[in-house]
C-alpha positions in Angstrom: -6.1 21.0 -10.3 -2.9 19.5 -11.8 -3.0 15.7 -11.6 -0.7 13.0 -13.0 -0.5 9.3 -13.5 2.3 6.8 -13.7 2.7 3.0 -13.7 5.1 1.0 -11.5 5.9 -2.6 -12.2 7.1 -5.3 -9.7 10.7 -4.3 -10.2 10.0 -0.7 -9.2 10.4 0.6 -12.8 8.3 3.6 -13.6 6.5 4.7 -16.8 5.4 8.3 -16.6 2.4 9.5 -18.6 3.9 12.9 -19.3 6.8 14.7 -21.2 9.4 12.3 -19.7 8.1 9.5 -21.9 6.5 11.8 -24.5 3.2 10.1 -23.6 0.1 12.3 -22.9 -3.2 11.3 -21.3 -6.1 13.2 -23.0 -9.0 11.4 -21.4 -9.5 9.2 -18.3 -12.6 7.5 -16.9 -13.4 5.0 -14.1 -11.9 6.9 -11.2 -15.1 6.7 -9.2 -16.7 3.5 -7.9 -19.7 1.2 -8.1 -21.2 -1.1 -5.5 -23.2 -4.3 -5.7 -25.6 -3.8 -2.8 -28.1 -6.1 -1.3 -31.1 -4.8 0.6 -33.6 -6.3 3.0 -37.2 -5.2 2.9 -39.0 -4.2 6.1 -42.6 -3.4 5.5 -42.4 -0.5 3.0 -38.8 0.4 3.5 -35.5 -1.1 2.5 -32.3 -1.4 4.5 -28.8 -2.2 3.2 -27.7 -5.6 4.4 -24.3 -6.0 2.6 -22.3 -4.7 -0.3 -19.5 -5.9 -2.5 -17.0 -3.9 -4.5 -17.0 -5.4 -8.0 -14.2 -5.6 -10.5 -14.2 -2.3 -12.5 -12.2 -0.7 -15.3 -10.1 2.4 -15.7 -9.9 3.7 -19.3 -7.3 6.2 -20.5 -6.7 7.7 -23.9 -3.0 8.0 -24.6 -1.1 10.0 -27.3 2.4 8.8 -28.1 4.2 11.9 -29.4 7.1 9.8 -30.8 4.7 7.7 -32.8 5.4 4.0 -33.2 8.7 4.2 -31.4 7.0 5.6 -28.3 4.2 3.0 -28.6 6.7 0.2 -28.9 8.6 1.4 -25.8 5.4 1.3 -23.8 4.5 -2.2 -25.0 8.0 -3.3 -24.1 7.6 -1.8 -20.6 4.3 -3.7 -20.1 5.9 -6.9 -21.3 8.6 -6.9 -18.7 6.2 -8.1 -15.9 3.7 -10.9 -15.6 2.3 -9.5 -12.4 -0.1 -6.7 -11.8 1.1 -3.0 -11.9 0.5 -0.1 -9.6 -1.3 2.8 -11.2 -0.3 5.9 -9.2 -2.5 9.0 -9.1 -1.0 12.2 -7.7 -2.2 15.8 -7.1 -0.7 18.5 -4.9 -3.1 17.4 -2.1 -3.5 13.6 -2.5 -1.4 10.6 -3.6 -2.7 7.1 -4.0 -2.3 4.0 -6.1 -4.4 1.0 -7.2 -3.3 -2.4 -8.5 -4.2 -3.0 -12.1 -3.9 -5.5 -15.0 -3.8 -4.3 -18.6 -6.7 -5.9 -20.4 -6.6 -4.0 -23.7 -4.3 -1.6 -25.6 -5.5 -0.3 -29.0 -3.5 1.5 -31.7 -4.5 4.1 -34.2 -2.4 6.4 -36.4 -2.9 10.2 -36.0 -1.5 13.1 -37.9 2.2 14.3 -37.7 3.4 10.8 -36.8 1.8 10.5 -33.5 -0.2 7.4 -32.3 -3.4 7.4 -30.2 -4.2 4.4 -28.0 -6.9 3.5 -25.6 -5.7 1.5 -22.7 -8.1 -0.4 -20.4 -7.0 -1.4 -16.9 -8.8 -3.9 -14.7 -8.9 -2.3 -11.3 -7.9 -5.0 -8.7 -7.9 -3.1 -5.4 -9.1 0.0 -3.6 -7.2 3.2 -4.1 -4.4 2.9 -1.5 -2.7 5.7 0.4 0.3 4.7 2.5 1.2 6.4 5.8 4.3 5.4 7.8 4.9 6.0 11.5 8.2 5.5 13.3 8.4 4.3 16.9 11.6 4.5 18.9 11.6 2.2 21.9 15.2 2.7 23.1 17.9 5.1 21.9 17.7 7.2 18.8 17.1 6.6 15.1 19.9 9.0 14.2 22.2 7.4 11.7 20.0 4.4 11.2 19.8 3.3 7.6 16.5 1.6 6.7 16.3 -0.8 3.7 13.3 1.0 2.3 12.4 4.6 1.6 9.3 6.1 3.0 7.9 9.4 1.6 5.8 10.1 4.6 6.6 9.8 8.3 3.6 11.0 10.2 4.8 10.5 13.8 7.9 9.9 15.8 8.0 8.5 19.3 10.8 8.0 21.8 8.6 6.4 24.5 7.6 3.4 22.5 4.2 4.8 21.7 2.7 6.6 18.7 -0.8 7.6 17.5 -2.1 6.8 14.0 -5.2 7.9 12.2 -7.0 5.9 9.5 -9.0 8.3 7.3 -10.0 5.5 4.8 -12.3 2.5 4.9 -12.4 -0.1 7.7 -10.0 -3.1 7.9 -6.9 -1.2 6.7 -3.8 -3.4 7.1 -0.8 -2.5 9.1 2.6 -3.7 8.0 5.3 -3.9 10.8 9.1 -3.7 10.5 11.3 -3.9 13.6 14.9 -3.0 13.5 17.7 -3.6 16.0 17.6 -5.7 19.1 14.6 -7.5 20.5 13.4 -10.4 22.7 9.9 -11.7 22.1 8.8 -8.3 20.7 5.2 -7.2 21.1 3.0 -4.5 19.5 -0.4 -3.5 20.9 -3.2 -1.5 19.2 -5.4 0.5 21.5 -8.7 2.3 20.9 -9.9 4.6 23.7 -7.4 3.0 26.1 -8.6 -0.6 25.4 -6.3 -3.2 23.6 -8.1 -4.4 20.5 -5.3 -6.2 18.7 -1.9 -7.5 19.5 1.2 -8.8 17.7 3.7 -11.0 19.6 6.6 -13.1 18.3 8.8 -15.5 20.2 12.2 -14.6 18.6 15.4 -13.0 19.8 18.3 -11.1 18.2 20.9 -8.4 19.0 20.6 -6.9 15.5 18.1 -8.0 12.9 15.1 -6.9 10.9 11.6 -8.4 11.5 8.9 -8.0 8.9 5.2 -8.7 9.3 3.1 -8.1 6.2 -0.6 -8.1 6.9 -1.9 -7.5 3.4 -4.4 -10.4 2.9 -2.9 -11.4 -0.5 0.7 -11.6 0.9 0.8 -12.4 4.6 4.4 -12.9 5.7 6.4 -13.1 8.9 10.2 -13.2 8.4 13.5 -12.2 9.9 16.7 -11.0 8.2 19.8 -11.6 10.3 23.4 -11.4 9.1 22.2 -11.3 5.5 20.1 -14.4 5.8 16.3 -14.4 5.6 14.3 -16.8 7.9 10.7 -17.7 7.7 9.5 -17.3 11.3 5.7 -17.7 10.7 5.8 -20.6 13.3 7.3 -18.4 16.0 4.2 -16.2 16.4 2.0 -16.3 19.5 -1.0 -18.0 17.9 -3.3 -16.6 20.6 -2.5 -13.1 19.4 -3.9 -11.4 16.2 -0.4 -10.8 14.7 -1.7 -9.6 11.3 -3.1 -6.3 12.3 -6.0 -4.3 10.8 -7.7 -1.1 12.0 -11.0 0.5 11.2 -11.6 4.1 10.4 -10.5 6.4 13.3 -7.7 7.1 15.8 -5.5 4.5 17.5 -2.6 4.2 19.9 0.3 1.9 18.9 2.7 0.7 21.6 6.0 -1.1 20.7 7.7 -3.3 23.4 11.0 -4.8 22.1 11.7 -6.7 25.3 15.2 -5.3 25.6 16.9 -2.1 26.7 19.2 -1.9 23.6 18.4 0.4 20.7 15.3 -0.8 18.8 12.9 0.9 16.4 9.6 0.0 14.7 8.1 1.2 11.5 4.3 0.9 11.1 2.9 1.4 7.6 -0.8 2.0 7.3 -2.6 1.2 4.0 -5.6 3.5 3.8 -8.3 2.3 1.3 -10.5 4.6 -0.7 -13.3 3.5 -3.2 -12.8 6.4 -5.5 -10.6 9.5 -6.0 
């Protein structure tokens, strides 16, 4: 199986661990998982009561084929950002990333002018696989230019409804982006025909972009209209869930823009995996 790794910083700049940067990974560890588990004793048996996912490390051994020049280029790349990086893992069958901090980078001279380093990442999240679903409530998405690129679109709907599947762990966040016209838009999440969660905003526009980020570390509700960004956190229906999460399994998502004008919705699911 051919696998590859690369880093991405907050600016979207990529550092590839391959021939493109003349940087080769020879060893890697820490791709699995460990759990802190608590058990309750019942007579002579134990039952799991709860578990926590502790902070763990991913260790890689790097060979910089350009020697000190290559090592310095990598250090300069890391120095550009004070925030965590995304460490991407790709194979022909699976792609995911995890958030990491660099806690240590060693340096040792090797023969022929190369440098070997051991880099240690603090793993800050689950392994995350993104899936995007497009819902068309009115009209067509033909010719629509979205401000972001999505590598995967798993479903398209022209009736305002689509179906999604979370193959990862429970409590996977859903990020919502609504484009076009809307009047008090609403999104419902159904399981076996029953509404289990709902998003509703009291806002109106003939042409704008709504964004609802559910990720617990960065929960945002905002609108971009005529090039201006507005914080509309206070315009949510506080009796609704609004920040949406789904457990493992299949769900139906319905988008109601509240108008008959062209409107589209992008739902991004962040599947979480403990190990890869």
